[in-house]
C-alpha positions in Angstrom: 15.5 1.8 9.0 17.0 -1.6 9.5 16.2 -4.8 8.0 13.9 -5.7 10.6 11.7 -2.8 9.8 10.6 -4.6 6.7 11.0 -1.6 4.1 10.4 -3.8 1.3 7.1 -5.3 2.7 5.9 -1.5 3.2 6.7 -0.3 -0.1 5.2 -3.6 -1.7 2.0 -2.9 0.3 2.0 0.9 -0.5 2.1 0.2 -4.3 -0.3 -2.3 -4.1 -2.8 -0.4 -2.2 -2.5 2.8 -4.1 -3.1 1.0 -7.6 -6.2 -0.9 -5.9 -7.6 2.2 -4.6 -7.9 4.0 -7.8 -9.4 1.0 -9.1 -11.7 0.8 -6.5 -13.0 4.4 -6.7 -13.6 4.0 -10.4 -15.5 0.8 -9.9 -17.8 2.8 -7.3 -18.3 5.5 -9.2 -19.6 3.3 -12.4 -21.4 0.9 -10.1 -22.5 2.5 -7.0 -21.7 -0.2 -4.7 -21.3 0.6 -1.0 -18.9 -2.3 -0.6 -16.6 -0.9 -3.3 -16.6 2.4 -1.7 -15.7 0.9 1.7 -13.1 -0.9 0.1 -11.5 2.2 -1.6 -11.5 3.9 1.4 -9.8 1.0 3.1 -7.0 1.1 0.6 -6.5 4.8 0.8 -6.1 4.6 4.7 -3.9 1.5 4.4 -1.7 3.7 1.9 -1.5 6.4 4.2 -0.4 4.0 6.9 2.4 2.8 5.0 3.6 6.4 4.4 3.4 6.9 8.3 5.4 3.9 8.9 7.8 4.9 6.4 8.0 8.3 8.0 8.6 6.8 11.4 11.3 4.7 10.3 13.0 7.9 8.8 12.7 10.1 12.0 13.6 7.0 14.4 17.0 7.3 12.6 17.8 10.8 13.8 20.9 11.0 16.0 20.4 11.3 20.0 20.7 14.9 21.2 20.5 16.8 24.3 16.6 16.9 24.7 16.6 13.1 23.6 20.0 11.5 25.0 18.7 7.9 24.0 17.9 8.9 20.6 14.4 8.6 18.6 14.2 5.0 18.2 10.6 4.6 20.0 9.1 7.0 17.3 8.6 3.8 15.1 6.2 2.9 18.0 4.2 6.2 18.1 3.8 5.9 14.3 2.5 2.4 14.2 0.0 3.4 17.2 -1.3 6.2 14.9 -1.7 3.8 12.0 -3.9 1.7 14.4 -5.8 4.7 15.1 -6.3 5.7 11.3 -7.1 2.1 10.4 -10.1 2.5 13.2 -11.1 5.6 12.5 -11.0 6.2 8.7 -11.5 2.7 7.5 -13.7 1.1 10.0 -16.0 3.8 11.1 -16.6 4.9 7.4 -17.5 1.4 6.3 -20.0 1.2 9.2 -21.5 4.5 8.2 -21.7 3.6 4.6 -23.2 0.2 5.4 -25.8 1.5 7.5 -26.8 4.1 4.8 -27.1 1.7 2.3 -29.5 -0.5 4.5 -31.4 2.6 5.0 -31.1 4.1 1.4 -30.8 1.0 -0.8 -30.4 1.2 -4.5 -29.4 -1.2 -7.1 -26.0 -1.7 -8.5 -25.1 -0.7 -12.2 -22.2 -2.5 -14.2 -21.9 -5.3 -11.4 -19.2 -6.9 -13.5 -16.8 -3.9 -13.0 -16.7 -4.3 -9.1 -16.3 -7.9 -9.5 -13.5 -8.0 -11.8 -11.9 -4.9 -9.7 -12.2 -7.2 -6.5 -10.7 -10.3 -8.2 -7.9 -8.2 -9.7 -7.2 -6.8 -6.2 -7.4 -10.0 -4.3 -4.3 -11.0 -6.6 -2.4 -7.6 -5.9 -3.2 -8.2 -2.1 -1.8 -11.6 -2.2 1.4 -10.6 -4.0 1.7 -7.9 -1.0 0.8 -10.2 1.7 3.4 -13.0 0.2 6.0 -10.2 0.4 5.5 -9.5 3.9 5.6 -13.1 5.1 8.9 -13.4 3.1 10.5 -10.4 4.8 8.6 -11.4 8.4 10.4 -15.2 7.9 13.8 -13.3 7.7 13.3 -12.0 11.2 11.0 -14.5 12.8 12.4 -17.1 15.1 12.4 -21.0 13.9 9.4 -22.8 15.3 7.4 -19.6 16.2 4.1 -19.2 15.3 2.4 -15.9 13.7 0.6 -15.2 16.7 3.6 -15.3 18.8 5.5 -13.0 16.0 2.7 -10.2 15.8 2.6 -10.4 19.9 6.2 -10.3 20.7 8.1 -8.5 17.7 9.9 -5.5 18.8 10.0 -3.7 15.3 6.3 -2.7 14.7 6.3 -2.4 11.0 6.0 -6.1 9.6 3.1 -7.0 12.1 1.4 -3.9 11.2 1.8 -4.6 7.5 1.1 -8.4 7.9 -2.3 -7.5 10.0 -3.2 -5.0 7.2 -2.6 -7.4 4.3 -4.7 -10.0 5.9 -7.5 -7.7 6.8 -7.5 -6.4 3.0 -7.7 -9.8 1.6 -10.7 -10.8 3.8 -12.3 -7.5 3.3 -12.1 -8.2 -0.4 -13.6 -11.5 0.2 -16.5 -10.0 1.9 -17.1 -7.4 -0.7 -17.0 -9.9 -3.3 -19.4 -12.0 -1.4 -21.7 -9.0 -0.9 -21.5 -7.8 -4.7 -21.8 -11.3 -6.0 -24.8 -12.0 -3.8 -26.3 -8.7 -4.9 -25.8 -9.1 -8.6 -27.4 -12.7 -8.1 -30.4 -12.0 -6.3 -31.0 -8.4 -7.0 -31.1 -7.5 -3.4 -28.7 -4.5 -2.4 -28.9 -5.7 1.4 -26.0 -8.0 0.7 -23.8 -5.3 -0.4 -24.7 -3.2 2.6 -24.1 -6.3 4.9 -20.6 -6.9 3.2 -19.6 -3.1 3.8 -20.7 -3.6 7.3 -18.8 -6.7 7.9 -15.7 -4.8 6.4 -16.1 -2.4 8.9 -16.2 -4.5 11.9 -13.1 -6.4 10.4 -11.2 -3.1 10.2 -12.0 -2.2 13.8 -11.0 -5.6 15.1 -7.7 -5.2 13.4 -7.2 -1.7 14.5 -7.9 -2.8 18.3 -5.4 -5.5 18.1 -2.8 -3.2 16.6 -3.5 -0.7 19.2 -3.1 -3.2 22.1 0.0 -4.4 21.0 1.8 -1.1 19.9 0.6 0.3 23.4 2.7 -2.2 25.1 5.6 -1.1 22.9 5.2 2.5 23.8 4.9 1.9 27.6 8.0 0.2 27.3 9.2 -3.6 27.1 11.8 -5.2 28.3 14.1 -7.8 26.8 12.4 -11.3 26.1 12.9 -14.1 28.4 15.5 -15.7 25.9 17.6 -12.2 25.8 17.2 -11.9 29.4 18.5 -15.4 30.1 21.3 -14.9 27.6 22.6 -11.7 29.5 22.4 -13.2 32.8 24.5 -16.0 31.4 27.1 -13.9 29.9 27.4 -11.8 33.2 27.6 -15.1 35.2 30.2 -16.4 33.0 32.6 -13.6 34.0 35.0 -14.8 36.9 34.7 -13.0 40.1 31.2 -11.2 39.0 27.8 -11.9 40.5 24.6 -10.4 39.4 22.4 -8.5 42.1 19.7 -7.3 39.9 18.9 -6.2 36.2 16.7 -4.1 34.3 16.1 -4.1 30.7 14.1 -1.6 28.4 14.0 -1.3 24.6 14.7 2.1 23.2 13.6 1.2 19.9 13.4 -2.0 17.8 17.1 -2.6 17.7 18.5 -1.0 20.6 18.1 -2.5 24.2 19.2 -0.9 27.4 20.6 -3.0 30.0 21.1 -1.7 33.5 22.5 -4.0 36.3 24.0 -4.1 39.6 27.1 -6.5 39.9 28.7 -7.7 43.1 32.3 -7.8 43.9 34.5 -9.0 46.6 35.4 -6.1 49.1 39.2 -6.7 48.5 38.9 -6.5 44.8 41.3 -3.7 43.5 39.5 -0.8 41.5 41.2 -1.6 38.6 40.3 -5.2 38.3 36.8 -4.2 38.9 37.0 -1.6 35.8 38.4 -4.7 33.8 36.0 -6.9 34.8 33.1 -4.5 34.0 34.4 -4.0 30.7 34.7 -7.9 30.1 30.8 -8.3 31.0 29.8 -5.5 28.6 31.7 -7.3 26.0 30.0 -10.4 26.9 26.6 -9.0 26.9 27.1 -7.4 23.3 28.2 -10.6 22.0 25.4 -12.6 23.6 22.6 -10.0 22.8 23.7 -7.7 19.7 20.9 -5.4 20.2 22.1 -4.6 23.8 23.7 -1.3 22.6 23.2 0.9 25.8 24.6 -0.8 29.2 25.0 0.6 32.2 26.7 -1.7 35.1 27.0 -0.3 38.9 29.8 -2.0 40.9 28.8 -3.2 44.4 30.0 -5.1 47.2 28.6 -8.8 47.1 26.6 -9.9 50.0 24.7 -13.3 49.7 21.5 -12.2 51.1 21.3 -9.3 48.4 21.8 -11.7 45.5 18.7 -12.8 43.6 19.8 -13.9 40.3 16.3 -15.6 39.4 14.4 -12.0 40.0 17.0 -10.4 38.0 16.5 -12.5 34.9 12.9 -11.9 34.9 12.2 -9.8 31.8 10.1 -6.9 32.2 8.2 -7.2 29.0 4.5 -8.0 29.3 4.0 -7.7 25.5 
């Protein structure tokens, strides 16, 4: 996995979630808090998610073969999509089930100070995990780009997934703390049940967001507007070469395919055409380093067939 994959952020999140999950299960066993059980399942699901992200990164590094001539880079998108499904099914639905069960079968909490202490410690650990994810994301986030835009437009899915997971985890911990705290103050376990339901709704919202964003990557996204413009400019900067049309597609987070039809004068010698194509390839790779797979088709230039503005339009809908 490349640096954009955020190995450090994934590892930090995994270690934090595993430690937190164990502490939450202990606190649930000693207190009977539904919010603590929901949060424990949440942390287990998150830990599994991080393992899946690391597995996806490892499998994506496999070399291209006859069956997959463009390699396995998009496996990272597959595993990120599976993470969204797990976050939804395991985390969200289970939390809602527990919340409903607690509303219909209420019982008093025991040793309430234990879950409160665990939640406070967990908030600190999750804050460290989120800080690591933010730090790693800032290494690849464009200057001036908002966090919403980063999550929506990032081609490497791991960092947005970890960011949203950590944010959801922190919000979930706060909701659990409110539920347990209000239950301890009032003696009414309904607050604990409501906190559990809120955690479930939160997880489902995050899972749906992740699912929508990773689905777009799975379907196939083209270059960003900025990269498409840079590629178009690189082609247009070559003497005697005209761009007729162009298509781009991300084969993986760090590998962009560029296919373009180029117009040449009818009387240009074949050797010169070949030399110009090689020059254009070098110019594209210099302008956009992730453009690693390039196919250029020469054609005779006709003024009525040229449409640089349409060719420059990226195919990405993400």
